[in-house]
C-alpha positions as CSV (number, residue, x, y, z in Angstrom):
1,M,39.3,53.7,-67.8
2,P,40.7,55.3,-70.8
3,G,38.7,58.2,-72.0
4,Q,37.0,58.7,-68.6
5,T,37.5,61.7,-66.5
6,P,38.7,60.9,-63.0
7,L,36.2,61.4,-60.1
8,P,37.0,63.8,-57.3
9,G,39.8,62.3,-55.1
10,Q,40.8,60.0,-58.0
11,T,43.9,60.4,-60.2
12,P,44.6,58.6,-63.5
13,A,46.9,56.3,-61.5
14,G,44.5,55.6,-58.7
15,K,42.4,57.2,-56.0
16,T,43.4,59.0,-52.9
17,C,42.4,57.6,-49.5
18,P,40.4,60.2,-47.5
19,R,41.8,58.9,-44.2
20,C,45.5,58.7,-44.9
21,A,45.9,60.6,-48.2
22,E,47.9,57.8,-49.8
23,T,47.2,56.9,-53.5
24,V,45.8,53.4,-54.1
25,Q,44.6,51.6,-57.2
26,A,41.3,52.8,-58.5
27,A,39.8,49.4,-58.2
28,A,40.9,48.9,-54.6
29,G,38.1,48.3,-52.1
30,V,40.3,48.8,-49.0
31,C,43.3,51.1,-48.5
32,R,46.4,49.0,-48.1
33,F,48.0,51.7,-45.9
34,C,45.4,52.3,-43.2
35,G,42.6,49.8,-43.9
36,Y,39.9,52.4,-44.9
37,D,37.0,50.6,-46.5
38,F,35.9,52.5,-49.7
39,Q,32.6,50.5,-50.0
40,T,31.3,51.3,-46.5
41,M,33.4,54.5,-46.2
42,S,34.6,53.6,-42.7
43,A,37.8,53.0,-41.0
44,P,38.6,49.6,-39.5
45,A,37.6,48.8,-36.0
46,A,39.9,50.0,-33.3
47,P,42.4,47.4,-32.2
48,V,41.6,45.5,-29.1
49,K,43.7,46.5,-26.1
50,T,45.1,43.9,-23.7
51,N,43.9,44.0,-20.1
52,G,46.7,45.1,-17.8
53,L,45.7,42.8,-15.0
54,A,45.9,39.9,-17.3
55,I,49.6,40.8,-18.1
56,A,50.3,41.3,-14.4
57,S,48.7,37.9,-13.6
58,L,50.9,36.1,-16.1
59,V,54.1,37.8,-14.9
60,L,53.3,37.1,-11.3
61,G,52.4,33.5,-12.1
62,I,55.8,33.1,-13.7
63,V,57.7,34.9,-10.9
64,W,55.9,33.7,-7.8
65,I,58.0,35.2,-5.0
66,Y,57.6,32.9,-2.0
67,G,54.0,32.3,-2.8
68,I,53.0,35.9,-2.6
69,G,53.2,36.3,-6.4
70,A,51.2,33.2,-6.9
71,V,48.3,34.5,-4.7
72,L,48.4,37.9,-6.5
73,A,48.5,36.0,-9.9
74,L,45.2,34.3,-8.9
75,V,43.6,37.6,-7.7
76,F,44.7,39.6,-10.8
77,G,43.9,36.7,-13.2
78,Y,40.3,36.2,-11.9
79,Q,39.7,40.0,-11.9
80,A,41.1,40.4,-15.4
81,K,39.0,37.5,-16.7
82,R,35.9,39.1,-15.2
83,Q,36.8,42.5,-16.8
84,I,37.5,41.0,-20.2
85,D,34.2,39.1,-20.2
86,A,32.3,42.3,-19.3
87,S,34.1,44.4,-21.9
88,N,32.1,42.9,-24.9
89,G,35.2,42.5,-27.0
90,R,36.9,45.9,-26.3
91,E,39.6,44.2,-24.2
92,G,41.7,41.2,-24.9
93,G,44.1,39.0,-22.9
94,R,41.7,36.3,-21.7
95,G,44.3,33.6,-22.5
96,L,46.9,35.6,-20.5
97,A,44.6,35.8,-17.6
98,I,43.9,32.0,-17.7
99,A,47.6,31.3,-18.0
100,G,48.3,33.5,-14.9
101,I,45.5,31.7,-13.0
102,V,47.0,28.2,-13.9
103,L,50.5,29.3,-13.0
104,G,49.2,30.9,-9.8
105,W,47.6,27.5,-8.7
106,V,50.8,25.7,-9.7
107,G,52.8,28.1,-7.5
108,I,50.4,27.6,-4.6
109,G,50.8,23.8,-5.0
110,V,54.6,24.1,-5.0
111,V,54.6,26.2,-1.9
112,L,52.3,23.8,-0.1
113,L,54.5,20.9,-1.1
114,F,57.6,22.7,0.2
115,L,55.8,23.4,3.5
116,L,54.6,19.8,3.7
117,F,58.1,18.3,3.1
118,G,59.6,20.9,5.4
119,L,57.3,20.0,8.2
120,A,57.8,16.3,7.7
121,F,61.6,16.7,7.6
122,F,61.9,18.9,10.7
123,S,59.4,17.0,12.7
124,G,61.1,13.7,11.8
125,A,64.5,15.2,12.7
126,S,63.5,16.0,16.2
127,H,62.3,12.4,16.9
128,A,65.3,10.7,15.3
129,T,67.0,7.9,17.2
130,P,70.6,8.4,18.2
131,V,73.3,6.9,16.1
132,C,74.8,4.8,18.9
133,G,71.6,2.8,19.3
134,G,69.9,3.5,22.7
135,G,72.9,2.9,24.9
136,S,75.3,5.6,26.1
137,C,77.6,6.9,23.5
């Protein structure tokens, strides 16, 4: 570019980004500081936000307090998945919601196993034969 006069917003060392006012190379197509696209003259798309119910579902799936957390993990996970699918890409966290759902079902299964073994143990303990064998001890 020797011998050329700089364009408005352009210095001999580069050009100024209209979005963040940083100086970038004159040949740059995208601002390295803020992502402004000089060809389309637009800012990058807004970052996708993570659905709060998906985060809650994952946390409750990990910390399933006596089964209550597992049930809430399922409720929040299915609701979050529904909201994320309906958001058309504005919300993320579908994987978190699915992980919360899976952990919620695992928690429900563990609680049911504890109840099953607990019932079997306590019902078997009441019908146990005496140690001395049927005669008087």
